[in-house]
A tleap script that builds the chain and sets N, CA, C and O, in Angstrom:
source leaprc.protein.ff14SB
mol = sequence {
  NMET PRO GLU ALA ALA ALA LYS THR LEU ASP
  THR LYS GLY ASP LEU CYS PRO MET PRO VAL
  VAL LYS ALA SER LYS ALA ILE LYS GLU LEU
  SER VAL GLY GLN VAL LEU GLU ILE LEU ALA
  THR ASP PRO ALA SER LYS PRO ASP PHE ALA
  ALA TRP SER LYS MET THR GLY HIE LYS LEU
  LEU SER THR SER GLU ASP ALA GLY PRO PRO
  LYS VAL PHE ARG PHE MET ILE GLN ARG SER
  CARG
}
set mol.1.N position { 9.060 -5.694 1.072 }
set mol.1.CA position { 9.046 -4.113 0.999 }
set mol.1.C position { 7.096 -4.082 0.984 }
set mol.1.O position { 6.608 -4.990 0.310 }
set mol.2.N position { 6.292 -3.318 1.528 }
set mol.2.CA position { 5.461 -3.345 1.678 }
set mol.2.C position { 4.519 -2.542 0.585 }
set mol.2.O position { 4.734 -1.332 0.653 }
set mol.3.N position { 3.578 -2.883 -0.359 }
set mol.3.CA position { 3.067 -2.388 -1.377 }
set mol.3.C position { 2.646 -0.994 -1.317 }
set mol.3.O position { 2.100 -0.601 -0.286 }
set mol.4.N position { 2.866 -0.051 -2.477 }
set mol.4.CA position { 2.610 1.155 -2.230 }
set mol.4.C position { 1.197 1.815 -2.385 }
set mol.4.O position { 0.340 1.333 -3.125 }
set mol.5.N position { 1.053 2.683 -1.815 }
set mol.5.CA position { -0.269 3.053 -1.358 }
set mol.5.C position { -0.786 3.540 -2.925 }
set mol.5.O position { -0.014 4.069 -3.724 }
set mol.6.N position { -2.133 3.283 -3.196 }
set mol.6.CA position { -3.064 3.693 -4.442 }
set mol.6.C position { -3.393 4.667 -4.408 }
set mol.6.O position { -3.508 5.374 -5.409 }
set mol.7.N position { -3.759 5.167 -2.767 }
set mol.7.CA position { -4.553 6.670 -2.346 }
set mol.7.C position { -4.318 6.697 -1.075 }
set mol.7.O position { -4.373 5.811 -0.222 }
set mol.8.N position { -3.855 8.591 -0.990 }
set mol.8.CA position { -3.550 8.208 0.633 }
set mol.8.C position { -4.727 9.211 1.137 }
set mol.8.O position { -5.092 10.124 0.396 }
set mol.9.N position { -5.151 9.070 2.068 }
set mol.9.CA position { -6.076 9.726 2.724 }
set mol.9.C position { -5.982 10.725 4.116 }
set mol.9.O position { -5.558 10.392 5.223 }
set mol.10.N position { -6.402 11.768 3.786 }
set mol.10.CA position { -5.577 12.644 5.008 }
set mol.10.C position { -6.800 12.855 5.750 }
set mol.10.O position { -7.746 13.496 5.290 }
set mol.11.N position { -6.787 12.244 7.059 }
set mol.11.CA position { -7.774 12.614 8.090 }
set mol.11.C position { -7.530 13.342 9.308 }
set mol.11.O position { -8.285 13.486 10.270 }
set mol.12.N position { -6.172 13.853 9.097 }
set mol.12.CA position { -5.569 14.691 10.339 }
set mol.12.C position { -6.671 15.699 10.655 }
set mol.12.O position { -7.417 16.326 9.902 }
set mol.13.N position { -6.542 15.673 12.195 }
set mol.13.CA position { -7.664 16.679 12.771 }
set mol.13.C position { -9.235 16.120 13.030 }
set mol.13.O position { -9.983 16.599 13.882 }
set mol.14.N position { -9.534 15.171 12.254 }
set mol.14.CA position { -10.983 14.655 12.281 }
set mol.14.C position { -10.863 13.613 13.832 }
set mol.14.O position { -9.879 13.019 14.272 }
set mol.15.N position { -11.988 13.681 14.273 }
set mol.15.CA position { -12.165 12.630 15.296 }
set mol.15.C position { -13.405 11.549 14.946 }
set mol.15.O position { -14.333 11.738 14.159 }
set mol.16.N position { -13.148 10.397 15.741 }
set mol.16.CA position { -13.844 9.310 15.664 }
set mol.16.C position { -15.302 9.461 15.433 }
set mol.16.O position { -15.697 9.546 16.596 }
set mol.17.N position { -16.252 9.540 14.757 }
set mol.17.CA position { -15.529 8.225 13.684 }
set mol.17.C position { -15.214 8.469 12.540 }
set mol.17.O position { -15.014 7.607 11.685 }
set mol.18.N position { -15.106 9.983 12.334 }
set mol.18.CA position { -14.582 10.147 10.722 }
set mol.18.C position { -13.564 9.828 10.298 }
set mol.18.O position { -13.355 10.384 9.220 }
set mol.19.N position { -12.885 9.266 10.569 }
set mol.19.CA position { -11.566 8.581 9.688 }
set mol.19.C position { -11.853 7.251 8.922 }
set mol.19.O position { -11.576 6.703 7.855 }
set mol.20.N position { -12.560 7.043 10.062 }
set mol.20.CA position { -12.982 5.372 9.591 }
set mol.20.C position { -14.704 6.053 8.567 }
set mol.20.O position { -14.645 5.637 7.410 }
set mol.21.N position { -15.252 6.412 8.675 }
set mol.21.CA position { -16.225 7.088 7.764 }
set mol.21.C position { -15.665 7.398 6.505 }
set mol.21.O position { -16.334 7.151 5.501 }
set mol.22.N position { -14.587 7.882 6.403 }
set mol.22.CA position { -13.692 8.856 5.155 }
set mol.22.C position { -13.365 7.558 4.357 }
set mol.22.O position { -13.575 7.451 3.148 }
set mol.23.N position { -12.538 6.049 5.569 }
set mol.23.CA position { -12.067 5.234 4.682 }
set mol.23.C position { -12.980 4.280 4.269 }
set mol.23.O position { -12.538 3.184 3.927 }
set mol.24.N position { -13.893 4.441 4.245 }
set mol.24.CA position { -15.023 3.272 4.146 }
set mol.24.C position { -15.346 3.827 2.505 }
set mol.24.O position { -15.287 3.162 1.471 }
set mol.25.N position { -15.685 5.206 2.671 }
set mol.25.CA position { -15.929 5.796 1.149 }
set mol.25.C position { -14.854 5.440 0.382 }
set mol.25.O position { -15.022 4.566 -0.469 }
set mol.26.N position { -13.604 6.035 0.543 }
set mol.26.CA position { -12.175 6.055 -0.155 }
set mol.26.C position { -11.958 4.692 -0.323 }
set mol.26.O position { -11.080 4.717 -1.186 }
set mol.27.N position { -12.176 3.459 -0.068 }
set mol.27.CA position { -11.705 1.862 -0.047 }
set mol.27.C position { -12.764 1.890 -1.423 }
set mol.27.O position { -12.249 1.891 -2.540 }
set mol.28.N position { -13.510 1.901 -1.351 }
set mol.28.CA position { -14.734 1.973 -2.379 }
set mol.28.C position { -14.219 2.203 -3.986 }
set mol.28.O position { -14.586 1.578 -4.981 }
set mol.29.N position { -13.178 3.387 -3.883 }
set mol.29.CA position { -12.826 3.867 -5.005 }
set mol.29.C position { -11.736 2.993 -5.464 }
set mol.29.O position { -11.621 3.066 -6.687 }
set mol.30.N position { -10.945 2.239 -4.945 }
set mol.30.CA position { -10.189 1.343 -5.282 }
set mol.30.C position { -10.475 -0.200 -5.842 }
set mol.30.O position { -11.552 -0.782 -5.714 }
set mol.31.N position { -9.364 -0.708 -6.448 }
set mol.31.CA position { -9.768 -1.994 -7.229 }
set mol.31.C position { -9.420 -2.958 -5.750 }
set mol.31.O position { -9.008 -2.469 -4.698 }
set mol.32.N position { -9.676 -4.275 -5.967 }
set mol.32.CA position { -9.329 -5.153 -5.007 }
set mol.32.C position { -7.755 -5.455 -5.167 }
set mol.32.O position { -7.315 -5.728 -6.284 }
set mol.33.N position { -6.853 -5.402 -3.962 }
set mol.33.CA position { -5.673 -5.789 -4.192 }
set mol.33.C position { -4.914 -4.577 -3.867 }
set mol.33.O position { -3.845 -4.680 -3.265 }
set mol.34.N position { -5.565 -2.989 -4.357 }
set mol.34.CA position { -5.065 -1.953 -3.745 }
set mol.34.C position { -4.728 -1.413 -2.607 }
set mol.34.O position { -5.411 -1.913 -1.714 }
set mol.35.N position { -3.943 -0.567 -2.184 }
set mol.35.CA position { -3.624 -0.176 -0.663 }
set mol.35.C position { -3.904 1.293 -0.563 }
set mol.35.O position { -3.351 2.214 -1.165 }
set mol.36.N position { -5.073 1.334 0.499 }
set mol.36.CA position { -5.162 2.761 0.956 }
set mol.36.C position { -4.526 2.964 2.036 }
set mol.36.O position { -4.430 2.202 2.998 }
set mol.37.N position { -3.891 4.437 1.834 }
set mol.37.CA position { -3.105 4.892 2.659 }
set mol.37.C position { -3.542 6.066 3.892 }
set mol.37.O position { -3.473 7.251 3.565 }
set mol.38.N position { -3.886 5.796 4.977 }
set mol.38.CA position { -4.788 6.701 5.991 }
set mol.38.C position { -3.485 7.386 6.832 }
set mol.38.O position { -2.420 6.910 7.225 }
set mol.39.N position { -4.071 8.696 6.912 }
set mol.39.CA position { -2.852 9.595 8.175 }
set mol.39.C position { -4.168 9.962 9.020 }
set mol.39.O position { -5.250 10.275 8.524 }
set mol.40.N position { -3.858 9.859 10.468 }
set mol.40.CA position { -4.716 10.410 11.153 }
set mol.40.C position { -4.228 10.644 12.378 }
set mol.40.O position { -3.385 9.891 12.866 }
set mol.41.N position { -4.846 12.048 13.223 }
set mol.41.CA position { -4.468 12.217 14.402 }
set mol.41.C position { -5.106 11.620 16.102 }
set mol.41.O position { -4.835 11.559 17.301 }
set mol.42.N position { -5.837 11.377 15.350 }
set mol.42.CA position { -6.876 10.643 16.802 }
set mol.42.C position { -6.444 9.464 17.157 }
set mol.42.O position { -6.373 8.608 16.276 }
set mol.43.N position { -6.085 9.157 18.402 }
set mol.43.CA position { -5.468 7.991 18.988 }
set mol.43.C position { -6.515 6.790 19.138 }
set mol.43.O position { -6.231 5.595 19.052 }
set mol.44.N position { -7.711 7.306 19.366 }
set mol.44.CA position { -8.578 6.490 19.215 }
set mol.44.C position { -8.930 5.365 17.334 }
set mol.44.O position { -9.678 4.430 17.051 }
set mol.45.N position { -8.099 6.031 16.694 }
set mol.45.CA position { -8.101 5.342 15.430 }
set mol.45.C position { -6.920 4.236 15.020 }
set mol.45.O position { -6.465 3.773 13.974 }
set mol.46.N position { -6.762 4.130 16.001 }
set mol.46.CA position { -5.593 2.541 16.092 }
set mol.46.C position { -6.616 1.417 16.233 }
set mol.46.O position { -6.840 0.543 15.396 }
set mol.47.N position { -7.262 1.589 17.547 }
set mol.47.CA position { -8.900 0.479 18.140 }
set mol.47.C position { -9.612 0.295 16.748 }
set mol.47.O position { -9.943 -0.754 16.195 }
set mol.48.N position { -9.760 1.615 16.326 }
set mol.48.CA position { -11.198 2.132 15.254 }
set mol.48.C position { -10.459 1.002 13.949 }
set mol.48.O position { -10.921 -0.033 13.469 }
set mol.49.N position { -9.360 1.614 13.714 }
set mol.49.CA position { -9.232 0.827 12.133 }
set mol.49.C position { -8.787 -0.548 12.244 }
set mol.49.O position { -8.664 -1.055 11.129 }
set mol.50.N position { -8.436 -1.510 13.425 }
set mol.50.CA position { -8.199 -2.479 13.467 }
set mol.50.C position { -9.511 -3.205 13.261 }
set mol.50.O position { -9.773 -4.174 12.548 }
set mol.51.N position { -10.280 -2.467 14.087 }
set mol.51.CA position { -11.925 -3.203 14.779 }
set mol.51.C position { -12.785 -2.884 12.701 }
set mol.51.O position { -13.753 -3.408 12.149 }
set mol.52.N position { -11.918 -1.968 12.292 }
set mol.52.CA position { -12.868 -1.849 10.922 }
set mol.52.C position { -12.586 -3.008 9.909 }
set mol.52.O position { -13.464 -3.684 9.373 }
set mol.53.N position { -11.393 -3.127 9.744 }
set mol.53.CA position { -10.806 -4.128 8.935 }
set mol.53.C position { -11.236 -5.323 9.145 }
set mol.53.O position { -11.512 -6.018 8.167 }
set mol.54.N position { -11.372 -5.772 10.299 }
set mol.54.CA position { -11.430 -7.247 10.878 }
set mol.54.C position { -13.110 -7.277 10.375 }
set mol.54.O position { -13.568 -8.371 10.043 }
set mol.55.N position { -13.783 -6.354 10.342 }
set mol.55.CA position { -15.076 -6.134 10.244 }
set mol.55.C position { -15.588 -6.406 8.787 }
set mol.55.O position { -16.502 -7.093 8.333 }
set mol.56.N position { -14.562 -5.531 8.194 }
set mol.56.CA position { -15.135 -5.191 6.834 }
set mol.56.C position { -14.230 -6.269 5.965 }
set mol.56.O position { -14.642 -6.458 4.821 }
set mol.57.N position { -13.291 -6.849 6.283 }
set mol.57.CA position { -12.655 -8.129 5.859 }
set mol.57.C position { -11.497 -7.311 5.226 }
set mol.57.O position { -10.765 -8.180 4.753 }
set mol.58.N position { -10.988 -6.198 4.988 }
set mol.58.CA position { -10.141 -5.507 4.554 }
set mol.58.C position { -8.594 -5.892 4.873 }
set mol.58.O position { -8.629 -6.748 5.757 }
set mol.59.N position { -7.722 -5.705 4.637 }
set mol.59.CA position { -6.412 -6.516 5.297 }
set mol.59.C position { -5.065 -5.154 5.889 }
set mol.59.O position { -4.233 -4.573 5.192 }
set mol.60.N position { -5.321 -5.029 7.347 }
set mol.60.CA position { -4.548 -4.120 7.749 }
set mol.60.C position { -2.955 -4.575 7.730 }
set mol.60.O position { -2.340 -5.304 8.509 }
set mol.61.N position { -2.571 -3.948 6.682 }
set mol.61.CA position { -1.063 -4.457 6.441 }
set mol.61.C position { -0.093 -4.022 7.381 }
set mol.61.O position { 0.683 -4.888 7.785 }
set mol.62.N position { 0.053 -2.632 7.904 }
set mol.62.CA position { 0.759 -1.946 8.826 }
set mol.62.C position { 0.118 -0.770 9.625 }
set mol.62.O position { -0.933 -0.370 9.124 }
set mol.63.N position { 0.428 -0.277 10.499 }
set mol.63.CA position { 0.206 0.853 11.683 }
set mol.63.C position { 1.597 0.867 11.954 }
set mol.63.O position { 2.417 -0.017 12.203 }
set mol.64.N position { 1.681 2.829 11.777 }
set mol.64.CA position { 2.672 3.046 12.146 }
set mol.64.C position { 2.648 4.664 12.628 }
set mol.64.O position { 1.853 5.375 12.013 }
set mol.65.N position { 3.440 5.278 13.653 }
set mol.65.CA position { 3.197 6.489 14.092 }
set mol.65.C position { 4.562 7.449 14.119 }
set mol.65.O position { 5.622 7.354 14.738 }
set mol.66.N position { 4.025 8.452 13.124 }
set mol.66.CA position { 5.448 9.145 12.985 }
set mol.66.C position { 5.332 10.362 14.361 }
set mol.66.O position { 4.432 11.198 14.270 }
set mol.67.N position { 5.934 10.387 15.152 }
set mol.67.CA position { 6.094 11.442 16.585 }
set mol.67.C position { 5.711 12.584 16.501 }
set mol.67.O position { 5.056 12.869 17.503 }
set mol.68.N position { 5.825 13.789 15.466 }
set mol.68.CA position { 5.082 14.443 15.517 }
set mol.68.C position { 6.006 15.758 16.405 }
set mol.68.O position { 7.221 15.622 16.549 }
set mol.69.N position { 5.357 16.867 16.896 }
set mol.69.CA position { 3.665 17.281 17.282 }
set mol.69.C position { 2.920 17.624 16.152 }
set mol.69.O position { 3.361 18.566 15.494 }
set mol.70.N position { 1.896 17.084 15.772 }
set mol.70.CA position { 1.111 16.016 16.348 }
set mol.70.C position { 1.607 15.060 16.082 }
set mol.70.O position { 2.347 15.059 15.098 }
set mol.71.N position { 1.421 13.910 16.804 }
set mol.71.CA position { 1.762 12.638 16.817 }
set mol.71.C position { 0.506 12.178 15.689 }
set mol.71.O position { -0.685 12.265 15.989 }
set mol.72.N position { 1.100 11.572 14.068 }
set mol.72.CA position { 0.518 11.130 13.065 }
set mol.72.C position { 0.167 9.310 13.101 }
set mol.72.O position { 1.016 8.562 13.587 }
set mol.73.N position { -0.794 8.899 12.690 }
set mol.73.CA position { -0.752 7.397 12.943 }
set mol.73.C position { -0.798 6.998 11.521 }
set mol.73.O position { -1.605 7.668 10.876 }
set mol.74.N position { -0.258 6.234 10.954 }
set mol.74.CA position { -0.086 5.726 9.338 }
set mol.74.C position { -0.552 4.247 9.083 }
set mol.74.O position { 0.233 3.302 9.158 }
set mol.75.N position { -2.038 4.099 8.741 }
set mol.75.CA position { -2.581 2.640 8.224 }
set mol.75.C position { -2.414 2.539 6.446 }
set mol.75.O position { -2.551 3.335 5.517 }
set mol.76.N position { -2.097 1.304 6.561 }
set mol.76.CA position { -1.978 0.574 5.553 }
set mol.76.C position { -2.859 -0.136 4.836 }
set mol.76.O position { -2.328 -1.053 4.208 }
set mol.77.N position { -4.201 -0.020 4.688 }
set mol.77.CA position { -5.160 -1.190 4.469 }
set mol.77.C position { -5.384 -1.350 3.106 }
set mol.77.O position { -5.490 -0.378 2.358 }
set mol.78.N position { -5.501 -3.020 2.556 }
set mol.78.CA position { -5.213 -3.452 1.735 }
set mol.78.C position { -6.866 -4.163 0.972 }
set mol.78.O position { -7.375 -5.204 1.389 }
set mol.79.N position { -7.521 -3.222 -0.300 }
set mol.79.CA position { -8.815 -3.811 -0.190 }
set mol.79.C position { -8.882 -5.283 -0.541 }
set mol.79.O position { -8.223 -5.657 -1.510 }
set mol.80.N position { -9.736 -6.319 0.262 }
set mol.80.CA position { -9.957 -7.409 -0.092 }
set mol.80.C position { -11.096 -8.157 -0.777 }
set mol.80.O position { -11.252 -9.332 -1.109 }
set mol.81.N position { -11.894 -6.964 -0.875 }
set mol.81.CA position { -12.898 -7.754 -1.912 }
set mol.81.C position { -13.795 -6.646 -2.900 }
set mol.81.O position { -14.595 -7.071 -3.733 }
savepdb mol mol.pdb
quit
């Protein structure tokens, strides 16, 4: 069972790099170990969040898609430091 999100960040309608910029700010408001759920509609957010989590060291727990329209990408990222 994945951990419940401590916070949900809605970036639907935002284009790169805004979802990542907003996530960088939002994850700082969480405690280490808490999970940030991010909702995005930009297809570029998939590679962006994979790269961002690798770069920052936060753990990308899961990526899923809701068919839509519009298609919504859901990312669960755990704060790790």
